[in-house]
matplotlib code that plots the C-alpha trace (Angstrom):
import matplotlib.pyplot as plt

x = [11.5, 9.9, 10.1, 7.3, 4.1, 5.2, 2.7, 4.6, 1.4, -1.3, 1.2, 1.6, -2.5, -2.9, -0.5, -2.0, -5.7, -6.2, -3.7, -4.5, -0.5, 0.8, 1.2, 3.9, 4.6, 7.3, 5.2, 2.6, 4.6, 6.0, 2.5, 1.1, 4.3, 4.1, 0.1, 0.5, 3.5, 5.8, 9.5, 9.9, 7.5, 8.6, 11.9, 11.0, 8.9, 11.5, 13.1, 10.3, 9.1, 13.0, 12.0, 14.9, 14.9, 13.8, 17.7, 18.1, 18.0, 14.6, 13.2, 14.4, 13.7, 10.1, 10.3, 12.0, 9.2, 6.5, 7.4, 7.7, 3.6, 3.1, 2.6, 5.6, 3.7, 2.6, 4.7, 5.0, 5.1, 7.4, 6.3, 9.1, 11.9, 14.6, 15.4, 19.1, 21.9, 22.1, 18.7, 19.1, 22.2]
y = [-12.4, -11.7, -8.6, -6.1, -7.5, -11.4, -11.9, -11.3, -9.0, -11.7, -14.9, -12.6, -11.9, -15.8, -16.5, -13.7, -14.1, -17.1, -17.2, -13.7, -12.9, -9.2, -8.2, -5.6, -3.6, -1.1, 0.8, 0.7, 2.0, 4.8, 6.1, 5.9, 7.5, 10.5, 10.7, 11.2, 13.6, 12.2, 12.9, 9.7, 10.3, 14.3, 12.8, 10.1, 12.2, 14.7, 11.7, 10.8, 14.2, 14.2, 11.1, 9.4, 5.9, 6.7, 5.9, 2.8, 4.4, 6.1, 2.8, 0.7, 3.5, 3.3, -0.8, -0.7, 2.2, -0.5, -3.8, -3.2, -2.2, -6.0, -8.7, -10.8, -14.0, -12.9, -13.8, -11.0, -11.6, -8.9, -7.3, -5.8, -6.2, -6.1, -4.5, -4.2, -5.4, -2.8, -3.3, -6.6, -6.4]
z = [11.4, 7.9, 5.6, 6.1, 5.1, 5.3, 7.9, 10.9, 12.6, 11.4, 13.1, 16.2, 16.1, 16.0, 19.3, 21.4, 20.8, 22.2, 24.8, 26.0, 25.4, 24.4, 21.2, 21.8, 18.1, 17.9, 15.0, 17.4, 20.2, 18.2, 17.3, 20.3, 22.1, 19.3, 19.8, 23.3, 22.8, 25.6, 25.6, 23.5, 20.8, 20.1, 19.8, 17.4, 15.7, 14.7, 12.7, 11.5, 10.1, 8.0, 6.4, 8.7, 10.8, 14.8, 16.3, 18.4, 21.5, 21.4, 20.0, 22.8, 25.4, 24.3, 24.8, 28.3, 29.1, 28.1, 29.2, 33.3, 32.6, 31.5, 34.3, 34.7, 34.0, 30.3, 27.4, 25.0, 21.1, 20.0, 16.1, 14.8, 17.6, 17.9, 14.2, 14.8, 16.4, 18.6, 19.8, 20.8, 22.7]

ax = plt.figure().add_subplot(projection="3d")
ax.plot(x, y, z, "-o")
ax.set_aspect("equal")
plt.show()
């Protein structure tokens, strides 16, 4: 955990690359969902375009969509998640 620019992504890469783990970044998820114009991506884009934070339910929805696609035996390094108590719940 740490503020933006503190090296969380760099540390995630250091863990992911040698072990074959998955680096699950909510920022990457948001950009991918928006690019693919998924329902969650379109919702997120509306908030981002207004300069607002993407609500927890949208972010959690993206994570819930992605995690089942990762093999159960693969370890996941979360980057940017959870960011709020509601996301942790």
